[in-house]
C-alpha positions in Angstrom: 122.5 87.7 104.5 124.8 85.3 106.1 126.5 84.8 109.7 129.7 86.2 110.5 132.5 85.2 112.2 131.9 86.9 115.2 129.3 86.1 117.8 126.1 88.5 117.8 127.6 89.2 113.9 125.2 89.0 110.8 126.9 90.1 107.2 124.7 92.0 104.9 125.1 92.2 101.1 122.8 93.6 98.2 123.2 95.0 94.7 124.2 98.5 94.2 121.1 100.4 93.0 121.1 101.3 89.7 119.2 104.2 89.7 121.4 107.5 89.4 119.1 109.1 91.7 119.4 106.5 94.8 121.3 108.6 97.3 121.4 106.0 100.2 120.3 102.6 101.6 119.3 102.5 105.3 119.0 98.8 106.6 116.5 98.6 109.7 116.0 96.1 112.0 112.5 94.6 111.6 110.0 95.3 109.0 110.0 99.0 107.7 111.2 102.1 109.1 112.3 100.8 112.7 115.3 101.0 114.2 118.0 101.6 111.7 121.4 99.5 111.8 123.3 100.9 108.9 123.5 103.6 106.7 125.5 103.6 103.0 125.4 107.2 101.6 126.5 106.7 98.0 126.7 110.9 97.3 130.0 110.9 99.8 130.9 107.1 99.4 130.9 106.4 95.5 132.7 103.8 95.6 131.8 102.0 98.8 131.4 98.2 98.9 128.0 96.9 99.0 128.5 94.6 102.2 128.0 95.5 105.8 128.9 93.9 108.9 126.1 94.3 112.0 127.5 93.9 115.6 125.8 93.3 118.5 122.6 91.1 117.4 120.9 88.8 119.7 123.5 85.6 119.3 121.6 82.3 117.9 117.9 84.3 117.7 116.6 85.0 114.1 116.8 88.5 113.4 114.8 90.7 110.7 116.2 93.2 108.3 114.6 95.1 105.8 116.6 97.6 103.6 115.0 101.2 102.6 116.8 102.9 99.0 116.1 106.6 99.6 115.3 108.6 95.7 116.4 112.0 96.0 113.4 112.5 93.3 110.8 113.8 95.2 112.2 112.0 98.3 110.8 108.6 97.7 111.9 106.0 99.7 111.2 101.9 98.7 111.2 99.3 101.2 112.5 95.9 100.4 110.4 92.7 102.4 112.2 91.6 105.6 114.7 89.1 105.6 115.8 86.5 108.8 118.1 85.5 109.9 120.4 84.2 112.9 123.6 85.3 114.4 126.2 83.3 115.4 
């Protein structure tokens, strides 16, 4: 996660899931399934770049984000630990 060029912007990037049964990645504000800020659906966007710009975040304040990978087999979800950064 890094500061974007605009005020209140963070750039989030990640490695593409290697499991073929991961159908989407959801980026949440806070720890766990809080407010969803972005969704990447790999089923309809197979060439999606694993990078998203989040806008409208509080400038100069730390924002924590967590990532969930949705797996089609058994409809399971795996969460990453939260990562925090301050938007410009």
